[in-house]
C-alpha positions as CSV (number, residue, x, y, z in Angstrom):
1,M,-21.4,22.1,69.4
2,K,-22.3,24.2,66.8
3,K,-18.8,25.7,66.0
4,M,-17.9,22.1,65.5
5,I,-20.4,21.4,63.1
6,A,-19.4,24.4,61.3
7,L,-15.6,23.4,61.3
8,L,-16.4,19.9,60.1
9,I,-18.6,20.8,57.3
10,V,-15.7,23.3,56.3
11,L,-13.2,20.5,56.3
12,V,-15.3,18.2,54.3
13,G,-15.8,21.0,51.9
14,L,-12.1,21.7,51.4
15,S,-11.2,18.0,51.2
16,T,-13.8,17.3,48.5
17,A,-12.6,20.7,46.5
18,T,-8.8,19.6,46.7
19,M,-9.4,16.4,45.7
20,A,-11.6,17.7,42.4
21,Q,-8.5,19.8,40.9
22,N,-6.2,16.8,40.1
23,K,-5.8,16.7,36.5
24,P,-5.6,13.3,34.2
25,A,-2.4,12.4,33.0
26,A,-1.3,13.7,29.7
27,K,-1.1,11.5,26.7
28,E,2.1,11.0,25.5
29,A,2.3,13.3,21.9
30,K,3.2,11.8,18.6
31,P,6.6,13.2,17.1
32,A,5.4,16.2,14.4
33,K,6.8,13.7,11.5
34,E,4.6,10.8,12.3
35,A,1.5,12.8,12.9
36,A,1.9,14.4,9.5
37,K,2.2,11.1,7.8
38,A,-0.8,9.8,9.7
39,T,-3.3,12.5,8.3
40,K,-1.4,11.7,5.0
41,A,-2.7,8.1,4.9
42,A,-6.0,8.9,6.4
43,K,-6.9,11.6,3.9
44,P,-8.7,9.7,0.8
45,A,-7.4,10.6,-2.9
46,P,-9.8,12.9,-4.4
47,A,-11.6,11.4,-7.3
48,A,-10.8,13.7,-10.4
49,T,-13.0,13.3,-13.2
50,P,-11.8,14.7,-16.7
51,A,-14.6,17.1,-17.1
52,A,-14.1,18.7,-13.8
53,A,-10.4,19.0,-13.9
54,P,-8.8,22.9,-14.0
55,A,-7.0,24.3,-17.1
56,G,-4.3,25.2,-14.7
57,K,-1.4,23.1,-13.0
58,L,-2.0,20.5,-10.2
59,K,-0.5,20.0,-7.1
60,A,0.5,16.5,-6.3
61,D,-3.0,15.4,-4.3
62,G,-4.7,16.7,-7.4
63,T,-6.2,20.4,-6.4
64,P,-5.4,23.4,-8.3
65,D,-2.1,24.9,-7.3
66,K,-3.0,28.7,-6.4
67,R,0.6,30.1,-7.3
68,Y,-0.3,29.9,-10.6
69,K,-2.3,32.9,-12.4
70,E,-4.8,30.6,-14.2
71,N,-5.7,28.7,-11.2
72,K,-6.6,31.8,-9.4
73,D,-8.8,33.3,-11.5
74,A,-10.4,30.0,-12.0
75,A,-12.3,30.8,-8.5
76,K,-14.9,33.3,-9.4
77,P,-16.5,35.8,-6.4
78,A,-20.3,35.2,-5.7
79,A,-22.4,37.3,-7.8
80,G,-23.9,39.3,-5.0
81,P,-23.1,41.0,-1.8
82,L,-20.5,39.1,0.9
83,K,-20.9,39.2,4.4
84,K,-18.1,40.1,7.0
85,D,-16.3,36.8,6.5
86,G,-16.2,36.6,2.7
87,T,-19.0,34.0,2.5
88,P,-22.4,35.1,0.2
89,D,-24.7,36.6,1.7
90,M,-27.8,34.6,1.0
91,R,-30.6,37.1,1.8
92,Y,-30.0,38.2,-1.6
93,K,-31.5,36.9,-4.8
94,A,-28.6,36.9,-6.5
95,N,-26.7,34.7,-3.9
96,K,-30.1,32.2,-3.7
97,D,-29.9,31.6,-7.5
98,A,-26.2,30.8,-7.5
99,A,-26.4,28.4,-4.9
100,K,-29.4,26.4,-6.6
101,P,-28.6,23.3,-7.5
102,A,-29.5,22.3,-11.4
103,P,-33.0,20.6,-11.5
104,K,-33.1,16.9,-12.0
105,K,-34.6,15.4,-15.0
106,K,-37.1,13.0,-14.6
107,G,-37.1,9.5,-16.6
């Protein structure tokens, strides 16, 4: 009797395990051109202000074109030490001061 109960438990366990391995049906992938058009259409146009516009050449979407020297020089490194991933290390005062926002005027 014990052997039959053990066999029944093993069969129930195996049957549930095999049913759990079924993967859902994969969705059809969009062609690459349609996916690229969808991302371009979903991206809002950047709001360019005349005061914030860089002096160098711009790409069609309004961002600076990094192929030109004047645009490469515009991106300045952090004032203090950097972490391994290239972001400013906020443990140092020089980086903390550079990240502080300008004080708001009352009135």
